[in-house]
N, C-alpha and C positions, 0 to 999 in steps of 0.2 A: 504495499500499498504505499501510497508517496506520503512521505514524511517532511518535515521540514528539513530544508539543507542547511538551515545556520546551525553552527557551534556543534556540528558533528565529530567527536572525537571518541576512540576507542576507550571502552571503560575495563579497568582491571579485574580480574577476578573476585578480588573481596567485594568490590563495589556492587557488582551485579548479585552477589549472595546475599549482599544487605537489600537491596532491591526485592528480591524474594521474599528475604524473611519481614521486610515491612509488610508486604502484601499478605503473607500467611498468616503473621502475628495480629494485624486486624481483622482479616476475614474469618479467623478463627473465633474472634469477640462477635462477630456481626453476624456470621452464619450459624451459631449454636441454637438450636432451637431449646436446649435444656443445657444444664451443667453448672461450672463452676461459676459463670455468671447467672443463674437461675433466679434472677430477681428483677425487680420492676425497675431498680435503679440503674442497672446496666441497659440502659435505652438507647438503640441503634437508629431510632426514627430520626435523629435530624444529621447522622451521619451520610450525608448524601455526596456528591461529587462536587456541591458547592461548599463542603465543610473541608476544606484543604487548609494546611500547614506545610508546605514544602519540606521533606525530609530530605538535604543534601548533605552527602557525606565532603569533606574539604576538597576543594579542587575537581569535584567530579561531577562531568557531564554524563546524563544518562539519555542521550539522545540515540545511542546506537543501540538502545533496548529493542527488544522483539518486535516483530510488526504486529500492529492491532487489526482487528477485524475490519474487513472490505466495504461493510452497510453503507459506510457515508463517505467513501474517500473521493476526493476529486476537486476541482476547481470548483464549479457549480455557482450558488449562491451564499457563498461565504460572506460574511459580515463585511469585508473588506470590498468584495464586488457589490454587495448591496448599497455601501457608502457611493459607489459610483452609478449604479444602475436602479436598486431598487432599496427598498425599506430597509432598514438593520432587522436581524431576527436575535441571534444572539452570538457572542463570541467565542471564535475557536480557541483550542487551547494549545498554544504553540512552545509551551514551557520547555528549555532545554532539560529542565530538571523537572518532573513529573510530580505533580501533588500526590499524597497519599489518598486515596478514595475509599472509602469503606462502602462494599456494593450495597445498593438498595434495589431491590426488586422493582419498585416504582420507576425507576430512571433506567435501569442496565439493559433493558430491551433497546433502546435507542442510544444511550453512552456508554462503551465499556468502560470499564473502571480499573482497568489494568494498570498497576503501578510499573512506572519506567516507561511507559509509551506516549507520545504526543500526537495529537492528532496533528496531521500533515497540513503542510502549505496548501491552501484552497480547500480546506476540508467543507464537505456541506453540512448545514446546520439541519440538524433533525426537525421534523416538522412539529409544532407544538411545543418547542423549546422555549424557555423563559426567555422575556426580554432581557437587555442588560440595564441594570439601574443606573443612576447618574452621580450615586453616590463617589466620593473618593476610595476606590477599592485598598483593600490592605495588601501590600506588596512583599509582606514579610518572609523572609526566605530563613532556611534554617545554617547556620553558621558553623564552624569550626567549634566542635564541644570543648576543645582545649583550653584552659584558664576558666571554665564556666564555671558559676558560683555552685558550691556544696551546701551553704549554710542552709540549716533546717528552720523554717519559720513552723512557730509552734501552732500557728492554726492550720496548717497543711496537715492532710492524712498522716497519721501513725498507727504504728504496728505495735500494739501493748501484749505484756506477757501476758501467759495464762488465758488466752481467749477460750472459750467454749468452740467445738465443732460449728455450731451454729452463727457465732460471732465470727470465726474465721472465714465462713459461707460468705457471709455478708461483708465482709471486708475485700474478699476477692471481687463480690459484684461493684462496690462503690471504687476498687481500684479501677476496674474496666471502665468506668463510666467518668472517671479521672483522666485515664489516657485518651479517652476518646474527644472529650472536652478540649484536651491540650492541642491534640494533633488537628482538631479541626478549628482551633483559634478562639473557641466557645469560652475559654478558662479566662479569659482577660490578661494571660500573661503576652506581653508584647515583645519582650525579650528573646529573640531566638535561643542565645546561649542557656538563658534561665529555662524556656521550653525544654532545652535538650535534656538540662540537668535535673529537672522535676521527673519527666519523663524515665528516666533512667532510675531514679531515687524510688519512685513506685514501681517500677517493674521490679528492682531487686526487693524491696518488700512485700511485693505481690509473690515472688519465687519462695520466698522465707513462708509465707502464709499458706501457701499450697503445699511445700511439704510437712509442714506441720498439719495441715488437716489430713494428709495422707497416712502419717504415723499417728494421729490422735486416739488415745487409748478408750475413746468414747464416740470415735466416729462410726458409723453405720457402713455398709458397702456403698451407699450412694454417695456419702459424704466423699468415701476414701477415692472414689472415682472422679468427683469434683476435683478432689486437691490433684491428682495425677494429669487432669486435662488442666488445670491451671500452672503447672508446672512446664508442662509443654507448651503453653502460650506464653509465659515468663520469660521463658529462654529465648523464643522467637521476637518477644520485646527487645531484648538485651541485645541480641545478633542484632536486630534491624538498627538498633542505636551505636553500632560500632565493635559490640564486645566478641572478638575473633574466639576466645575461650568459649563462651556462650554458644558462638556459632557451632562448634565443634561438638560439646557437648549435645547441642540441641539433634544434630543428626544421628548421634550415638542412641540417644533415647528413644528418638522417633522409629529406629530401627528395633530396639529391642522390645518397644511396645506393639509391635505387629502381632507378637506371641498372645498379646493380652487377652483375656475373655471378654473385656470390656467391648463393645463394637462401636461405641462413640469415642474412645481413645483410637483404638486401630483406625479409625477414619480421619481423625484429625491428624496422626501421624502419618497416613498417606498422602494428604495435603502438603506435609511438610516436604515428605522424602521426594514426590514430583517437584519441588522447586529445587532440592538438591540436585536430582537429575538433570534436569534443563541445565544449570549450571555446569555440569559436569560434560552435558551434550555440546555447549558452547566452548569448553575448553578441550574437546577432541577426544575425549575418552570413549572406545570404541564399543563398551557395553551399554552407554546411557539410554540409547533409543529403546533397547528393549526394556530397559528399567522403567522409563515411564510408562509404556505401553501396560509393563507389568501393574505399575501402580494403580493406573487408570481403570485397568479392568478389576482391579480389587476394589476401586471405589462402585462401580458399576455393581458389583454384588454385595454392597452395603446398605445400610440405612441412608445412604447420603445421595441416593438418586433423586431427592427431591430437594437438596441443597444449591442455593444459588451460587455460592462459593465455589462449590465441587463442580459445579457445571463451568464456571467460569476457568477453573482452574486446567479444566480438559480443554476448553478452547485455547488457552495460551499455550498448552502443550501441544497441540496440534499446529499451531502456528510456527513454534521453532522449529519443530519436524520437518515441516515444510520449506522454511527457510533454510535448512540445511541438508536440502535433497532427500529426507529420509522417506522416500513415499508411500513405502508399505506401511510403513509405523503410523504415518500419519492420516493415511486413509481408515486404520484399524481405529486410531481414537476418533476418528469423524464418525466413524459407523457406530461407535459406542455414543456418542453425543446424540446422533440422529435417534439411536434406539430408544433412548432414556427418556430423551425430553421434546423430540419433534412433534409429538402427538400428545402433548400436555394440556389438560384441559383450559388450563392459564394461557390466553394468547399471549401475553408478553413472555411468558417464558419460552414458548413455542417458536414466537419472534427471534428472541436473543440465541435459542439453541441452533437456527437456522444461519444466523450470523455469524456463530461462533464455530460451526461444523464448516463453513467457507465454500468455495468453489472452485473447482479443479482448475477451471479457465484463469480466476482470478490469481491462484496459486502460481502459476505457469508466467503470467505477466509481471506478479510481483516479484518473482524469481530474476526475471529479465532486468526489472527497473533496479534492484537490490546490485546486481552485475555493474551496471552502468553509474550508480552512486559511488560503488567502491572503485571505479575506476577503469573498469574491464571494457573492452571495444566491445559493442553491441551491433550486430549486421542489420542495416535498415531492414533488409527483408526478412531477417527473422522477428524483429520487432512488428513488423506489420502483418506477417502470417499470425503470431500471437493476439494481435489486435483483430484480426479479421475473426479469429476463432472466437474471442469473448464477445463480439458484436453479434457474431451467429448463436452463441447459447443463452446470452442475456441482453438483449437488444432494448435496454430500459435505461430510465434517468439514473440510478445506480451505476450503471456502467458508463455513461456520459460524463457523469461528474469523477467517475474516478480515472477516466482518460484523460479529461481536459486537467486535471491534477498531474497526470503524469506528463503531460505535455509543458507544464510549466516547470516542473523538476528538469525537464529537458535544457529548457530555456536557460535555467541557472545553472546547468552542467555545462553550458557552451557545447551543446551538442543539437545544434538547430536542423538538423536533417532528420533527428527523431522526432523533434517537436511537430517539424512541417508534416512528416509522415502520419502522425498522431491527428492533427487537426485535420488532415485531407480526408481521412478514413473517415471521421466523424461526419465532416460535411456530407461526403457522399450517402452515407447511411440515413443521416436525417436532415434532407434538404428543407423540409417544410416547417417554417417559423411560425406556423399557427399552433404546433403542438408543443408541450412541454420541454420534450426531448430537442427539438428543431431550435426553441428559445433559448434553451441551455447552451447548445452547440453553439449558435449565433453570438450569445452573451462571451463567451470563452473567446471565439474568433474577432470581435470586437474590440475586447480588452487587449488581445495582443496586438492588433494593428494601432490601437493607442499608444502601447509602449514603444513599439516602434518608430512612429510616428513623432514620439515626444523627443526622440535622440536628437541631439544638434540644436535644439530649439531653444531660446532665452527665457527662463523664467524667472520675471520679479512681478508679482502679484499685486495688483492692487488691494492690498489685504491690512488689516492691523494686526499688532501684535496680540497675546494674548492677555495683556495687559492694558491693551486700547491704545498703545504709544503706536509710533510710527516705525516701521521696518522695511528697510529695501535691500536686496541684494547687490544693489551697487554697493553699499556698504563694504563689501567682503569682495571688492575686485583684488585680484591677485592672490586668493586663495580659492583652495578648493572646498567646496561646500558639502558637508554630508548632510543629507535632508531626508531625516526618516518622519514617515507619517502614521501618527499616533494618535489614538483615543483612549482617555483615561476609564473608559467603559472597558476596556479592551487591553490588559496589563501586559498581555503576551506582546502587544506592537511595543513595546518598551525594552523589550530583553533584549535588543542589541545594544542599547544604549551604552552600557559599560564600555564596550568592546570600542565603540566610537569615541568616548571618553578618553581611553588611552591612546588612540591615533592620535587626538588633538592634544594631549599633553605632552607627546612625543614631538610632535611638531606645531608648536602654537603659532609660528609664524607663515605657516603654509597650509593650514588646516583649521576648520569651523564647523562646529555643527549648528545649523537652523533648522529646526522642526516645522511640522506642518501639524495642526492640531486638528481635529476632525470630529469632535464630539458636538451635539446638538447645542441650539440656544438654549442657555439655561444653565447649562452643566457647571458645577463650579470648578473650572478648570485653574481658575489662577490660584485658589486654595489649594488645590492638587499639586500643583505646581511646588508651592512652598512648603507643604509638608513631605515632600518626596524629594526636596532640594534638588531638583532638575534646573541645574544652573545654565541653559543653553536657551536660546531665542527661540521662538515658534511662534510662525503665522497663526492666526485664529480663521479657520475655513469651515462656519459651521455646515453641519448637514442636516438636511430636512427630509422627514419621511412621506412630505407630503409633495413635496417639488418631484416635475416630470425626470430630472437628475438629481439625485439628493445631495451629491457633492461633486462641484465641478473639478477640483482639484485633483481627485480621486479618480474619476472618469479621465480627466486630461493624462494621466498617467496611466491607464489600464489597472489599477491597483485591484487586484482578488484577492489579497489573502494578507495577513499581517505575520512576522514584521514585513516592512515594504519600505527599501531605502533608495533615493533618488540620489546620485551624485553629479553634482554642478562642476565645471571647470572654472579655470581662473577668469575667464570672461563670463560666468554666469549662465553659460549654455549647459544643457543636460548632456553629459559624458558618458552616463550609464546607468542603469537600474540594475541593481545587483541584489543575487540573492543568496550568494554564499561570502564565506570569509575569504574564500580562494579567490572568488571574482571582485571582491573590493580592493584585495590586495595588487591584484593585476590591474585595475583601473588606477590606481594610486601611484603604481609605478609606471604606467604610462603616461600620466599626467605630470609626474614630478620631473621626468625626464625632458 
């Protein structure tokens, strides 16, 4: 599936294991219908994809994480395109470090909450998705835990000695609730280091409480089971927070738990072991594909067949197996998903199962696109054949959006022949602009033409700055101007700013940043800029949901996704529209010589 080309960098083994540990530790809390958190206190109702506090390991980018589902891929009517051509719908997530999202069955069918994945450039927005609000969003990201405060606030949750089994059970439920609140940003903790330290402190206490419950003389069988499951969860939390020793202990414990007589504990352990097997596959271990299939089949034969987290884990496993060309194993997992969930009486679950099971034609074209992203040469004829096969198998809006997104990726990869071949096939297949698919194709083609036409044109709009003052590109003559188009309603549009600021700091005499804000009238943009210390000038180009062209600037540049960067040369002319750091570096080298 097309993914954001910004900030792609390989992640080491440990970072990937953390990614899976984060998912499994929180999925275990959210997905258990009963267990150590068997209390109303452990509420997951607010733990949706909007409840996000990014958990980012120091120096790590997770944009190379595994592909997400293909249900909404493509250029299509993304918010950036909406600003240029249609009314905004919802912001796509292009975060280089994806937020932790606890799966919620009410939204999972339209928005996969796989940790470590980013919705790609040009992602289509699911129908009925909520509108972005105009409040300044929280851009908090998780920082390096080193040096985090370890002081204990007496008002925070504490683990007392000599607790009864019921009290330990209640403590585990409360600890789960606390962790969810911190991860969602609902706890009121604003400092990332403090949030990191507090989650670690609570996880350590939860581990101790779980072990006490397992070994308590007065605990019955159910309580001991809850303690065992709590121990597994706690180790997952700690592994997710960077504790390598806990990660090693977690894998050992999960393996041992497979021999347990407790079916719930076995299911939880299989979820964890699938994550470790996926990591092993990414690191080239020969038996990893078979281990994944074995654990998935074990899940299929357990009571987990009705669990949303189990289905999502199976979908993740299928995608990774496909990515690494283990087609037979991917097919086996796909068949398991279809068998268990495709005929569910819940239409949301059935729809999600179809998405997670995937499509063989999408799998093949995904593989080619991934090879292109990794720098391999893709023959135009091979790509065209794959596009034709996909259009024959799935001639629908989803396919159009996917292929339009792929074409945009090729533009960013400086492979215009593959982009041209994609647009050509789309136009041949969907010539009727009175249909939804035809309109989608025309939107993509028109936006591309705008991007091409913009090159070489002078840009000095008659617009005020965000504070109402005068702002002119003429004042920056002699400098290269890096111009991000951004909106406070879509924080992903600002994710390239730190890199741009580094470039400006390195060459302050030759490089400047001048943004273009696209928020609608009435948005508290000036306050947002002050709160987030955005120390660069920006034009204010208001968007309107009722205008024929909602945003003239976005339309002029053919913007269909965020982040979006226009580069102006020393004379104020559009030198390039860049989609990758490599592209930007090439542009700067050309303009500086």
